[in-house]
C-alpha positions in Angstrom: 0.0 0.0 0.0 1.3 3.4 -0.9 2.7 5.1 2.2 1.5 8.3 3.9 4.7 9.9 2.7 3.4 9.7 -0.9 -0.3 10.3 -0.4 -0.4 12.5 2.6 -2.1 11.8 5.9 -5.6 11.2 4.4 -6.8 9.4 1.3 -10.2 8.3 0.0 -9.1 4.7 -0.1 -10.2 2.3 2.6 -8.0 -0.2 4.3 -9.1 -3.0 2.0 -8.9 -1.0 -1.3 -5.9 0.0 -3.3 -5.5 3.8 -3.8 -6.3 4.9 -7.3 -3.8 7.0 -9.4 -4.0 9.1 -12.5 -0.8 9.2 -14.5 0.1 12.3 -16.5 3.0 13.2 -18.8 4.3 15.8 -21.2 5.9 14.6 -24.4 8.3 17.2 -25.6 8.3 17.7 -29.3 12.1 17.7 -29.5 12.6 14.5 -27.4 12.9 11.5 -29.6 14.9 9.2 -27.4 13.3 5.9 -26.3 12.3 6.0 -22.6 11.9 9.8 -22.4 9.0 11.0 -20.2 5.7 10.4 -21.8 6.9 7.7 -24.3 5.2 4.4 -24.2 8.2 2.6 -22.6 8.4 5.3 -19.9 4.7 5.2 -19.2 4.7 1.4 -19.0 7.4 1.6 -16.4 5.6 4.3 -14.5 2.5 2.0 -14.3 4.7 -0.8 -13.0 6.2 1.5 -10.4 2.7 2.5 -9.3 1.6 -1.1 -9.1 4.7 -2.0 -7.1 3.7 0.8 -4.6 0.3 -0.6 -4.2 -1.6 1.8 -6.5 -4.2 1.0 -9.2 -3.8 3.2 -12.3 -7.2 4.4 -13.3 -6.3 6.7 -16.2 -3.4 8.2 -18.1 -3.2 11.7 -19.7 -0.5 12.7 -22.1 0.1 16.2 -23.6 2.4 17.0 -26.4 4.0 20.4 -26.2 7.4 22.2 -26.6 8.1 22.1 -22.9 6.2 21.6 -19.6 4.3 24.7 -18.4 6.5 26.4 -15.8 3.5 27.0 -13.5 1.3 23.9 -13.9 3.4 21.4 -15.9 0.4 20.7 -18.1 -1.2 23.5 -20.1 -4.3 25.1 -18.6 -6.8 23.1 -20.8 -5.1 19.8 -20.0 -4.9 20.7 -16.3 -8.7 21.1 -16.5 -9.0 17.6 -18.1 -6.8 16.2 -15.4 -9.1 17.6 -12.7 -12.1 16.1 -14.4 -10.3 12.7 -14.7 -9.5 12.8 -11.0 -13.1 13.4 -10.1 -14.4 10.9 -12.6 -12.0 8.1 -11.3 -12.3 9.1 -7.7 -8.5 9.1 -7.8 -6.4 9.5 -4.6 -3.2 10.8 -6.2 -1.8 12.1 -9.5 1.7 11.0 -10.6 3.8 12.8 -13.2 6.1 10.9 -15.5 8.9 13.3 -14.9 10.1 15.7 -12.3 7.9 18.5 -11.0 9.1 21.7 -9.4 7.6 22.5 -6.0 5.6 25.2 -7.6 4.2 23.0 -10.3 3.2 20.3 -7.9 1.6 22.9 -5.6 -0.4 24.6 -8.3 -1.6 21.4 -9.9 -2.7 20.1 -6.4 -4.8 23.3 -6.0 -6.5 22.5 -9.3 -7.2 18.7 -8.8 -7.7 18.5 -5.1 -5.5 15.5 -4.4 -1.8 15.0 -3.8 0.3 15.5 -7.0 3.7 13.9 -7.0 6.4 13.0 -9.5 8.3 10.0 -10.5 11.0 10.7 -8.0 8.5 10.8 -5.1 7.0 7.5 -6.3 10.4 5.7 -6.4 11.3 7.1 -3.0 8.1 5.7 -1.6 8.8 2.3 -3.0 12.3 2.4 -1.6 10.9 3.3 1.8 8.7 0.3 1.8 11.4 -2.1 0.6 14.4 -1.2 2.7 15.0 -4.0 5.2 18.4 -3.3 6.8 19.2 -0.4 9.1 21.6 0.9 6.4 19.0 0.7 3.7 16.5 2.6 5.9 19.1 5.3 6.7 19.9 5.8 3.0 16.2 6.0 2.0 15.5 8.6 4.8 18.5 10.6 3.6 17.2 10.6 0.0 13.7 11.7 1.3 15.1 14.6 3.2 17.1 15.7 0.1 13.8 15.6 -1.9 11.7 17.4 0.8 14.0 20.3 1.7 13.4 22.4 -1.4 9.6 21.6 -1.2 9.1 22.8 2.4 8.0 26.2 1.3 4.7 24.9 0.0 3.8 23.5 3.4 3.6 26.9 4.9 1.3 28.7 2.4 -1.5 28.9 5.0 0.8 30.6 7.5 1.6 34.3 7.7 5.1 34.8 6.1 5.6 38.5 7.1 5.1 40.0 10.5 2.7 42.9 10.4 2.1 45.9 12.8 3.7 45.8 16.2 4.9 42.5 17.7 6.4 41.6 21.0 9.8 43.2 21.4 8.9 46.2 19.2 9.6 44.6 15.8 7.7 46.2 13.0 6.8 45.5 9.3 9.0 43.3 7.3 10.2 40.9 10.0 9.8 37.2 9.5 6.3 36.0 10.4 5.4 32.8 12.2 5.1 30.8 9.0 8.5 31.7 7.8 10.1 31.1 11.2 8.4 27.7 11.4 9.7 26.7 8.0 13.2 27.8 9.0 13.0 25.6 12.1 11.9 22.7 10.0 14.7 23.2 7.6 17.3 23.3 10.4 15.8 20.2 11.9 16.0 18.3 8.6 19.5 19.5 7.9 20.7 18.3 11.3 19.0 15.0 10.8 20.6 14.7 7.3 24.0 15.4 8.7 23.6 12.7 11.3 22.3 10.2 8.7 25.3 10.9 6.4 27.7 10.2 9.3 26.0 6.9 10.1 25.9 5.9 6.4 29.6 6.8 6.1 30.5 4.8 9.2 28.7 1.7 7.7 30.5 2.4 4.4 33.9 2.4 6.1 33.0 -0.9 7.7 32.1 -2.3 4.3 35.4 -1.0 2.9 37.3 -2.8 5.7 35.5 -6.1 4.8 36.4 -5.5 1.1 40.0 -4.9 2.0 40.2 -8.1 4.0 38.7 -10.0 1.0 41.2 -8.4 -1.3 44.1 -9.1 1.1 43.0 -12.8 1.3 42.7 -12.8 -2.5 39.0 -13.5 -2.7 37.8 -12.1 -6.0 34.5 -10.3 -6.0 31.7 -10.2 -8.6 28.9 -7.5 -8.3 25.6 -8.4 -9.9 24.1 -5.3 -11.5 21.4 -4.5 -14.0 18.0 -3.0 -14.5 15.4 -3.5 -11.8 13.4 -6.8 -12.1 16.0 -8.3 -14.5 16.3 -11.3 -12.3 19.5 -10.5 -10.4 18.4 -12.0 -7.0 17.1 -15.1 -8.8 20.4 -15.5 -10.5 22.3 -15.0 -7.3 20.2 -17.9 -5.8 21.0 -20.2 -8.7 24.7 -19.5 -8.8 25.2 -19.7 -5.0 22.4 -21.8 -3.7 21.3 -18.8 -1.6 17.7 -17.9 -0.7 17.7 -14.1 -1.4 14.3 -12.5 -1.7 12.9 -12.8 -5.3 9.6 -11.0 -6.3 8.1 -9.9 -9.6 8.1 -6.3 -8.6 10.4 -3.4 -9.2 13.2 -2.7 -6.6 12.6 -6.0 -4.6 16.2 -5.8 -3.5 17.7 -2.7 -1.9 20.2 -4.1 0.5 23.4 -5.8 -0.7 23.5 -9.6 -0.3 26.9 -11.3 -0.4 27.3 -15.0 -1.0 30.3 -17.2 -1.6 30.6 -19.3 -4.8 33.1 -22.0 -5.8 33.7 -22.9 -9.5 36.7 -24.6 -11.1 38.3 -24.7 -7.6 38.1 -20.9 -7.4 36.3 -19.3 -4.6 34.8 -15.8 -5.1 32.0 -13.6 -3.7 28.8 -12.6 -5.4 27.1 -9.4 -4.3 23.5 -8.6 -5.3 22.9 -4.8 -5.6 20.0 -2.5 -6.1 18.5 -2.4 -9.6 18.5 0.7 -11.7 15.7 2.4 -13.6 15.4 5.3 -16.1 15.8 8.7 -14.5 16.9 7.2 -11.2 16.5 10.1 -8.7 19.8 11.7 -8.1 18.9 11.9 -4.4 18.9 8.1 -4.4 22.2 7.8 -6.2 23.8 10.1 -3.7 22.2 8.4 -0.7 23.0 4.9 -1.9 26.4 5.8 -3.3 28.3 3.8 -0.7 26.2 0.7 -1.5 26.4 1.2 -5.3 30.2 1.5 -5.0 30.2 -2.2 -4.3 30.2 -2.4 -8.1 33.1 0.0 -8.4 35.2 -2.0 -6.0 34.4 -5.4 -7.7 36.8 -7.4 -9.9 33.9 -8.0 -12.3 30.4 -6.7 -12.9 27.8 -9.3 -13.9 25.3 -7.2 -15.9 22.0 -9.1 -15.9 19.6 -8.2 -18.7 15.9 -9.1 -19.0 16.0 -10.6 -22.5 12.2 -10.6 -22.7 11.9 -6.8 -22.3 10.9 -5.0 -25.4 13.3 -2.1 -24.5 16.2 -4.2 -23.3 18.8 -2.2 -25.3 17.5 1.0 -23.7 17.7 -0.6 -20.2 21.3 -1.7 -20.9 22.2 2.0 -21.8 20.5 3.2 -18.6 22.6 0.8 -16.5 25.8 1.9 -18.2 24.9 5.5 -17.6 24.4 5.0 -13.8 27.6 2.9 -13.6 29.6 5.7 -15.1 28.0 8.2 -12.7 29.1 6.2 -9.6 32.6 5.6 -11.0 32.1 2.0 -12.0 32.3 2.5 -15.8 35.7 1.0 -16.0 34.9 -2.2 -14.2 35.2 -5.3 -16.5 31.7 -6.4 -17.4 30.2 -9.8 -18.3 26.7 -9.3 -19.9 24.2 -12.1 -19.4 20.8 -12.4 -21.1 18.3 -13.7 -18.5 14.8 -15.0 -18.9 15.5 -16.8 -22.2 12.7 -19.2 -21.3 10.1 -16.5 -22.0 12.1 -14.3 -24.4 11.3 -14.5 -28.1 14.1 -16.0 -30.2 14.0 -12.8 -32.4 14.6 -10.5 -29.4 17.5 -12.7 -28.1 19.1 -12.8 -31.6 18.8 -9.0 -31.9 20.6 -8.6 -28.5 23.3 -11.1 -29.5 24.0 -9.2 -32.7 24.9 -6.1 -30.5 26.5 -8.0 -27.6 28.3 -10.9 -29.3 29.8 -12.3 -26.1 26.6 -12.2 -24.0 25.7 -15.5 -22.3 22.1 -16.8 -22.3 20.6 -18.2 -19.1 17.3 -18.7 -17.3 17.5 -18.2 -13.6 14.0 -19.7 -13.4 14.7 -23.0 -15.1 18.5 -23.2 -14.5 19.4 -23.2 -18.2 22.9 -22.0 -18.9 23.8 -21.6 -15.1 26.7 -24.1 -15.1 28.2 -22.4 -18.2 27.8 -19.0 -16.6 29.4 -20.2 -13.3 32.4 -21.6 -15.2 32.7 -18.4 -17.4 32.8 -16.3 -14.2 35.5 -18.4 -12.8 37.5 -18.2 -16.1 37.3 -14.4 -16.3 38.3 -14.0 -12.6 41.3 -16.4 -13.1 42.4 -14.3 -16.1 42.2 -11.1 -14.0 44.1 -12.8 -11.2 46.8 -13.9 -13.7 47.1 -10.4 -15.1 47.2 -8.9 -11.6 50.0 -11.3 -10.6 52.0 -10.6 -13.7 51.7 -6.9 -13.1 52.7 -7.2 -9.5 55.8 -9.4 -10.4 56.9 -6.9 -12.9 56.8 -4.0 -10.4 60.0 -3.2 -8.6 59.8 -3.5 -4.8 59.9 -0.2 -3.0 63.3 0.9 -1.6 
């Protein structure tokens, strides 16, 4: 069920009824890239995100224009249509396929009468519901604060912002009123909380670095499983290692890293399952989860899992590569594996293989190709270890 953080304290939905959402988007005339806001692929993903957060999508409105309206995101006519759709569908929330400014969200909310949020808020709400470990919860709260801070101003619209007349202490016109002072107190409280959270996350990150250093010192190679959300990363981890990590057919089922040991061809190595990526992953989340995402940057090999049954698999691969570059993991050697070949069409798999000639084909569900993948991972890691040893032996000792 969507949390109060997303919908606000009150909704029309009862306890046994899923809240209803209306999706909206602006398709910019100069945006032709697949997966841009408002495109079919992006809207399909937004609907899946809403479903993952416990929402039922009642209707979708799309407007084509040069750029979003600076005041209301949609044009005035389309905003009127949105209000009518909300009333007609008895919707509880409106979700924009894109990022809304605080003013746009506030103005639209005035017009439609229900909370208006953007894609970022929806993803943050999902993360809040899926974080299981203390570190995961800390990181999500940190991301939520980063999102909320610039939006605090709207919360004080009903308060007086400017002190008028004479007030206690002799202050006159132009001083800060109770509304503005309350907002400043809220900002200071959130900033203090964020500083504390960052220190806790950094402390946990340092502990993870020490564990990684011990594995490196003991020559235990590491593989980080990465990929688009719902590509089957956790299911693949289970197949390769015999683990029992959580697997669900929802987006962002895994937020907290899971590390397992695997032995293949007499080589022992670690497998780390990491959070999945998505188009336009909120920068607040990338920053908050940076220490976790950097598990990939510190790995000897990135196992990039692709949902071969996805119609936009190539676009998903590009999204993952973009995020990896952003977190400094773009140079980590990669092994690309096409998962879900049991349900993927042969034509789609062939098209992907034409672009990625070395990609392996597996099914985490049926086990097809798993033994070959395990051996291939061991082979790549042994090659890296041999290269590292050769480089070390050729380096003069200090002094």
